[in-house]
N, C-alpha and C positions, 0 to 999 in steps of 0.2 A: 726396849724396843718400840713397845707401844705409846711412850711418852715422846720419842725422838720423831714418831709419824705425824702423830698430832700439831710437836710443834711444827714440823717443814710443812702439813697442813695450814697453820695459822699462820706461817709465813708467805706460804704461795698467795691464800686467801689476801691476806694485806697488799701486797705487792699486785694482785691483779685489781685490788679494789682505788687500788693508789692511781691508777691509770682512768678511770673512772668519773674524774675530777672536773675542774674549770677547763674547758675551751680553751680560753684567750690563746693561749699561744698559736694556735690552729690558723690566726691571720699573716703569719710570717709567708710570704711566699704569693700569696691573693696578689691578684693584678686587679685595679680599679676600670672598669669599664666602663663606656658609650655608645650608646647607641652609632649607626651608621647613618641613622636615616635623622639628623641635626637638622632643623632648618632655621634655626636664631639659638642665639648665645647671648642671655642678658647678666651682665655687669652691675653687680651692685658690692657698694662698702665706700670703704677711707679712699679719699684722695679725690674721688666721682663728684663730691658737693662742689659748688658754688656760692661767692658770696650775692644776695639781693640786696641792691641799692633799696629798693623799693619797702625790702620788710625788713631790711638793718636785720638779715641772720640767713645763714646758710641753708642752701635749699638744696637736700641731697638730688641726684640726678642717677638714673641708670643708663649705662651706656649700651645699646643692641646693637650686636653683629650680625648680622644675616647674608655679610659676602662670603661664598665659600673660602677663599683664600684665606680669609680669617679663621673662620672654624676649624678649614682643616689645620690649621699650624697648632688651635689651640690643640686639639683630639689627636696630633702629632704627639707634641708635648704629653700629653698625659700615656699615650704608647708607648713612647720613650723615657717615662720615670721609671727609678726602680722604687723596690721593697725598701722599707726602712724596720729596726726593731731598736728597739732602746728608746732612753728617755728623750723626751723633746720639751720644748718651749712650753706652757701653757698659755700663753697671749692669744687674745681672738686671731682671727684671721683678717687678713687686709679686706679680700674680695668673697663675695660667694657666684658663682658662674652658674646661671639656672640654666641648661642645658631643654630646650624646647624642641617636642620630636616635632615630624610632619604628622603623626596618630591626634597630636596638642598634650601629649603626656609632656611630662616634666622629670627631670631630676636637678640636685643640686651638689656642686661640689665647692668646697671650701678651698679657698686658696692665698697661700701665704708667700707673697712675693717678694722678693728684697733683691737688693745689688748687692750689696757685700755680705751675704753668707747662703747658703741653702736655702733655695725655694720650694715648697712643699706642696701635697694637694692631699686634700681626705674626703671621699663620702660624706654625704651630710648621713648621719647617724648608722655610721661604719669607724669600725675602729681602726681600719687600714689605712697607715699612713704612706705617702710613696714621695721619694726626692725627684724634684724635677731637673735634668740636665743645664747646665749652666747658656748652654746657647737657645736652647727651650724657653727659657729663663727670659732672658734676654729679648727674642723675638714676643713672649708675651709684652714685655714691657714698651716692645716697640709699636706694636699697634695700641696699645691704652695710649698712650704719648700724641700718638696720631689722632684718635676722637678724643680725646679730653679739649683740642686744641678747638 
């Protein structure tokens, strides 16, 4: 009887300790949050560079969004995005969105923007990945197209 009790105790101890492991699964269901006090969004990344005839090379440029309507479109897209779990491609992001708040603090969100598959976002230094809905991704693409002209 004592052996059976000891085995049960060890089993329960092992079961309890296995729950104290890695917390990576806890990112599921978390949402990316951005401040409501965003005063500017700076987009940096692939597709924003222009060729300079004088320098004979591509010059990186930034797209700065300061209009409230443009900022609201991007914040709405983040709020409407859905959590993702499972494998993702390891390719780098298309854009980095730098959100500058009224108090001059900033945060970076990586953006993978595609026309032929799901677009996604991920906050810098975070595991949480969210999928943008198609309409919001198209709205962001429209803003970028207007600003790149």
